[in-house]
N, C-alpha and C positions, 0 to 999 in steps of 0.2 A: 660327429657334429660338424656342420659346415657353416662358415661365415662368409657372406658375399657382400663386399663393400660396393656402394653405388655412388656414382658421381652425379651431383646436381649443380645447377647454375649457382654462382656466388650470390649470397644474400648481402645486401648493403644496408648498414645502419644509417639512420636511426631506426628505420622500420621497413620491412619488406615482406612479401607474401610467400610464405613457405609452401603453402599448398600448391600454388601454380608451378613452383620450381620442381616439386616432387612429381606432379603430373606430367611435366615435360621431360622427365628422366626416363631411363630404361628400366626402372624398378618393376620387378615381377614378383608376385607373392603367391604362395601355396598355402593351403589349409595347414594350420599348426605352426606357421612361421612366427618367430619373435622379431619384432622390428626394434632396432637400436637407433636412436637419433640423438645427435649431439645437442647438448644443452644450449650452446651458443646460437644455433640457428633457431631454436625454439624461442630464445630470449629476443632475438632480432625480430622474429615474427610478432612477438608481443609488444615490441617497441621499448624493450628494457635496455636502453642504451643512453649513455651520458657522454657529452663532449669531453674528450680527453684533456685533463689538466693535472699534470703531475703534482703541482703544489697543493691540490685539493684531494689527492688520492686517499690519504689517511682519514680525512674527515668523511669521505664517501664510504670507506670501509666501515667505520664506526656507525654510520647511519644505516647501512644495509645489514649489519650483523644483528643477530638476536642477542648475542652476548660476545664480549671481547675482553682480552686482557689488556689492562691499561699500561701505559708506558710507551717508550719509543719503539719503533719497529726494529726487529732483529732480523738481519739478513734480508731486509726489504719486505718483511712479513709481519703482519699483525695477526695474532692467533685469535680465531673467532669460532663461534658455534652458529650455524645457520641451518634452519630446517632440521634440527636434530643431528647435524653432522659437524664434526670437527674439521674445519677447512681453513686454509690460509686466505686472508684478505676477503672473507665473505664470498669467495668464489669469483671475485671480479677479475676479468682478464682484459688486456688491451687488444683492440682490433682496429687497425687503421687509425683514424683520428678520434676513436671513441673508446670508452670503457664499456664492456658488455657485462651486465649484471646477471645474476642467476634468474631463471624463469620465475615468474610469479606463480605461487601455488603449484609446484611441480607435480604433485600427485594428481590434483584435479586436471592439470594440463595433460598428463599422461592418459587419463581416462578419455578426455575429449579427443586427443589425437588418435587413440585406438578406435574410437567410434567412427572417426573420419576415414581411417584406413579400411575398416570393415565395409563401410558404405561405398567408398570410392572404388575399391577393388573387388567388391561382391564376395567377401569371404566372411564366414561365421566364426571360425576358430583362429584368432590371432592374439598375440601378446605383444607388449611394448615396454621398453625401458628408455628413459631419458638419461643420457650418459655424459659425465664429466670426468675429470681425473684429479688426483691429489697426490701429494708426497706421502710416502709411507714412513712410519717411525723407524729410525735407525737404518734406513736404506736410502741410497741415491735413486733419483728417478721418480716418475709418476706412474700411477696405476689407475685404471678406470674404476669409477664408482657409479652407482645409479642414484640419481636425484629423485626420480619418480618411476613408478611401474604400474602396469595395469593388466588385468585379465588373469592373474595367477596368484597363488599363495606365495609370499616371499620366502617361506621357510620350508625346507625338506627335512623331515624329522628322521634322524638316524638313531635316536636314543634307545629304541626297543629292539634293535637289530643284534644278531649274534656275530661274534668275530669268527675268524676262519677255523678256530678250534672248538667252536660251539658254545663259547661262554658269552655272557652278557657283555656287550662291547663298551657300555658306558659312553656311547658316542654322543656327539653334539648334533646340532641342527645346521644344515647347510644354508648359507645366505645366498639365495638364488639371484636376486637383482644385481648385487655387486659382483658375483662370480661371472654372470653373463656380461656385465658391463666391462669387466677387466679383459675378457676375450674380445669383445666387440671393439673396444678402444684400440687394441693392438692392430686390428684390421683396418680401422678407420683412419688412424694416424693422428699425430699431434701438431702438425705444422700446416703445409700448403697442399696437402693431398687432394683437397676438394671432394672428400668422400665422407660427409657428415651423417651418412645414412648406411646402415648395414642390416642384412637379413641373417638371423641366426636360425639355421634349419637343422632339424633332426636332434634337438636337445632331448635327451631321454627323460628329463625331469618334467617336461611339459607334454600334455596338460597335467595339472595336479589338482589338489583340493581347491575349493572356493577360497577367494582371498580373505585373509584375516589380518589386515595391517596393524591392528591394535597390539598384536603379539610380537611385532617386529622391533620396534624401537624401545629402548630401555632407558630409564633415568640414570644419570651419572652415578647415583648412590649404589645402583645394582650392577654397574659395569665392572668387568674384571680389571679395567684400567683405572678404577676410581681413585686409587692413591695418587695417580699422576694428573687426574682431571679435576680434583677438588681444589680449585684455585679461586682467587678473588675475581670472579667474572663480573664485569660491568654490563649492565643491560643496555643493548643498542636501541636505536630509535626507529 
């Protein structure tokens, strides 16, 4: 599998045209490519930016969160759930003089972006993920995750496979969006690389079955981390 990061012109908040920046870049696509695009440039394209005011940051987080844990921020973080994802500060990050929010309806945004790439680059078989990053439990550092994806089934089923000795493996299902996002985020960078776009080429799991997103997200009660997640979450606004 190959990951090719692409430089595009800087997008400026509060709103800028992502499509024109991509078309002006050296991006080249082949059939079967998966496009990874940073959530921040999607958010700026949508105008999801708020003038930066540190004194109002916590209130903004609670406003943007679907659910949050009440109380003072710990380590500068309010623990939130946003779009079915456990994420610090509802995914809000600073950029220049603005706070950049998460994209509106990221799954629908991924579908729209994918159709634009197919039409603009005259390709039929493309896939897409919108990428951000988050801290990992009991680890230092951030790892890429997918906020939205389009064109493929998010799960690769290993449960009926045999192990190397011929026995039922009892395997799990592979989370494709987040696995691809982790690899793409490493190539795209986390600071001033100016490569918020990457092409993932030659992924052996794509193409796969038709998308079935309803099987991907699970409620807290069924999550293996439920004992840690069953907290007194407050509903955001």
